[in-house]
SEMIDO-396748 format. One record per residue (C-alpha): residue number from 0; residue in one letter; x negated, y negated, z negated. Coordinates in nm, 4 decimals. Layout:
# SEMIDO-396748
+-----+------+----------+----------+----------+
:  nr : rest :       xx :       yy :       zz :
+-----+------+----------+----------+----------+
: NUM :    a :        X :        Y :        Z :
...
+-----+------+----------+----------+----------+
END
This chain:
# SEMIDO-396748
+-----+------+----------+----------+----------+
:  nr : rest :       xx :       yy :       zz :
+-----+------+----------+----------+----------+
:   0 :    m :   0.0000 :   0.0000 :   0.0000 :
:   1 :    s :  -0.2862 :  -0.2354 :  -0.0772 :
:   2 :    g :  -0.4321 :  -0.1905 :   0.2757 :
:   3 :    a :  -0.0948 :  -0.2547 :   0.4438 :
:   4 :    r :  -0.0356 :  -0.5588 :   0.2276 :
:   5 :    r :  -0.3805 :  -0.6952 :   0.3075 :
:   6 :    t :  -0.3196 :  -0.6412 :   0.6810 :
:   7 :    l :   0.0155 :  -0.8185 :   0.6513 :
:   8 :    l :  -0.1480 :  -1.1134 :   0.4753 :
:   9 :    v :  -0.3996 :  -1.1438 :   0.7587 :
:  10 :    l :  -0.1545 :  -1.0937 :   1.0465 :
:  11 :    l :   0.1237 :  -1.3203 :   0.9151 :
:  12 :    p :  -0.0770 :  -1.6479 :   0.9389 :
:  13 :    l :  -0.2175 :  -1.5332 :   1.2734 :
:  14 :    l :   0.1340 :  -1.4662 :   1.4026 :
:  15 :    w :   0.2500 :  -1.8014 :   1.2654 :
:  16 :    c :  -0.0340 :  -1.9793 :   1.4527 :
:  17 :    a :   0.0561 :  -1.7939 :   1.7724 :
:  18 :    v :   0.4214 :  -1.9024 :   1.7420 :
:  19 :    l :   0.3160 :  -2.2635 :   1.6831 :
:  20 :    a :   0.0802 :  -2.2572 :   1.9803 :
:  21 :    s :   0.3537 :  -2.1098 :   2.1974 :
:  22 :    a :   0.5999 :  -2.3806 :   2.0888 :
:  23 :    a :   0.3433 :  -2.6529 :   2.1547 :
:  24 :    g :   0.2759 :  -2.5053 :   2.4990 :
:  25 :    a :   0.6476 :  -2.4999 :   2.5805 :
:  26 :    i :   0.6890 :  -2.8610 :   2.4697 :
:  27 :    y :   0.3903 :  -2.9724 :   2.6774 :
:  28 :    a :   0.5162 :  -2.7830 :   2.9826 :
:  29 :    k :   0.8576 :  -2.9490 :   2.9538 :
:  30 :    y :   0.6985 :  -3.2926 :   2.9103 :
:  31 :    r :   0.4727 :  -3.2383 :   3.2121 :
:  32 :    a :   0.7637 :  -3.1183 :   3.4257 :
:  33 :    r :   0.9665 :  -3.4270 :   3.3355 :
:  34 :    s :   0.6809 :  -3.6649 :   3.4089 :
:  35 :    l :   0.6180 :  -3.4954 :   3.7443 :
:  36 :    f :   0.9892 :  -3.5229 :   3.8250 :
:  37 :    v :   0.9835 :  -3.8964 :   3.7468 :
:  38 :    q :   0.6766 :  -3.9364 :   3.9669 :
:  39 :    l :   0.8500 :  -3.7473 :   4.2477 :
:  40 :    d :   1.1552 :  -3.9708 :   4.2104 :
:  41 :    h :   0.9377 :  -4.2829 :   4.2434 :
:  42 :    l :   0.7709 :  -4.1376 :   4.5521 :
:  43 :    d :   1.1133 :  -4.0663 :   4.7034 :
:  44 :    e :   1.2169 :  -4.4277 :   4.6434 :
:  45 :    a :   0.8955 :  -4.5514 :   4.8060 :
:  46 :    r :   0.9528 :  -4.3201 :   5.1030 :
:  47 :    d :   1.3079 :  -4.4507 :   5.1458 :
:  48 :    a :   1.1849 :  -4.8115 :   5.1341 :
:  49 :    l :   0.9213 :  -4.7340 :   5.3973 :
:  50 :    d :   1.1849 :  -4.5636 :   5.6142 :
:  51 :    d :   1.4009 :  -4.8775 :   5.5937 :
:  52 :    e :   1.1072 :  -5.0986 :   5.6853 :
:  53 :    w :   1.0162 :  -4.8694 :   5.9757 :
:  54 :    g :   1.3718 :  -4.8946 :   6.1084 :
:  55 :    r :   1.3634 :  -5.2748 :   6.0861 :
:  56 :    l :   1.0269 :  -5.2826 :   6.2661 :
:  57 :    q :   1.1644 :  -5.0650 :   6.5454 :
:  58 :    l :   1.4628 :  -5.2998 :   6.5850 :
:  59 :    e :   1.2303 :  -5.5989 :   6.5918 :
:  60 :    q :   1.0087 :  -5.4333 :   6.8502 :
:  61 :    g :   1.3136 :  -5.3593 :   7.0635 :
:  62 :    a :   1.4195 :  -5.7226 :   7.0420 :
:  63 :    w :   1.0725 :  -5.8463 :   7.1394 :
:  64 :    s :   1.0557 :  -5.6257 :   7.4460 :
:  65 :    t :   1.3802 :  -5.7328 :   7.6161 :
:  66 :    n :   1.3510 :  -5.8570 :   7.9742 :
:  67 :    a :   1.4945 :  -6.1989 :   7.8959 :
:  68 :    l :   1.2364 :  -6.2620 :   7.6230 :
:  69 :    v :   0.9484 :  -6.1442 :   7.8443 :
:  70 :    e :   1.0641 :  -6.3716 :   8.1265 :
:  71 :    r :   1.1054 :  -6.6692 :   7.8934 :
:  72 :    v :   0.7575 :  -6.6244 :   7.7430 :
:  73 :    a :   0.6073 :  -6.5822 :   8.0904 :
:  74 :    t :   0.7773 :  -6.9008 :   8.2073 :
:  75 :    e :   0.7092 :  -7.1192 :   7.9023 :
:  76 :    r :   0.3665 :  -7.0078 :   7.7852 :
:  77 :    l :   0.2051 :  -6.8743 :   8.1005 :
:  78 :    h :   0.3792 :  -7.1097 :   8.3440 :
:  79 :    m :   0.4782 :  -6.8204 :   8.5660 :
:  80 :    s :   0.7782 :  -6.8270 :   8.7960 :
:  81 :    t :   0.9626 :  -6.5871 :   9.0220 :
:  82 :    p :   0.8422 :  -6.6309 :   9.3801 :
:  83 :    d :   1.0743 :  -6.7381 :   9.6570 :
:  84 :    p :   1.2046 :  -6.4302 :   9.8401 :
:  85 :    r :   1.0846 :  -6.5756 :  10.1739 :
:  86 :    a :   0.7291 :  -6.5983 :  10.0345 :
:  87 :    i :   0.7155 :  -6.2259 :   9.9507 :
:  88 :    v :   0.5201 :  -6.0191 :  10.2033 :
:  89 :    i :   0.5565 :  -5.6404 :  10.2013 :
:  90 :    l :   0.2559 :  -5.4534 :  10.3380 :
:  91 :    t :   0.2917 :  -5.1067 :  10.4829 :
:  92 :    p :   0.0055 :  -4.8767 :  10.5790 :
+-----+------+----------+----------+----------+
END
């Protein structure tokens, strides 16, 4: 009985430490999972904001490349004009 009691006195604190370590590990794992989820949520928000900006940039690019705008810029800034149809010469081989 003395040997069993001595073994129990040694194993009980060891078991108690193992349970505490396991609980601490579970708490840390839950904390880490929550912090990673929050980080993922922030990254999703940033991705959505970048998607919105990309869409606006595509619309702006489409507006800048319309024929009327190109013709106006060519006329005003580059002083270009459409030639008279009688002045156009078509060359054939």
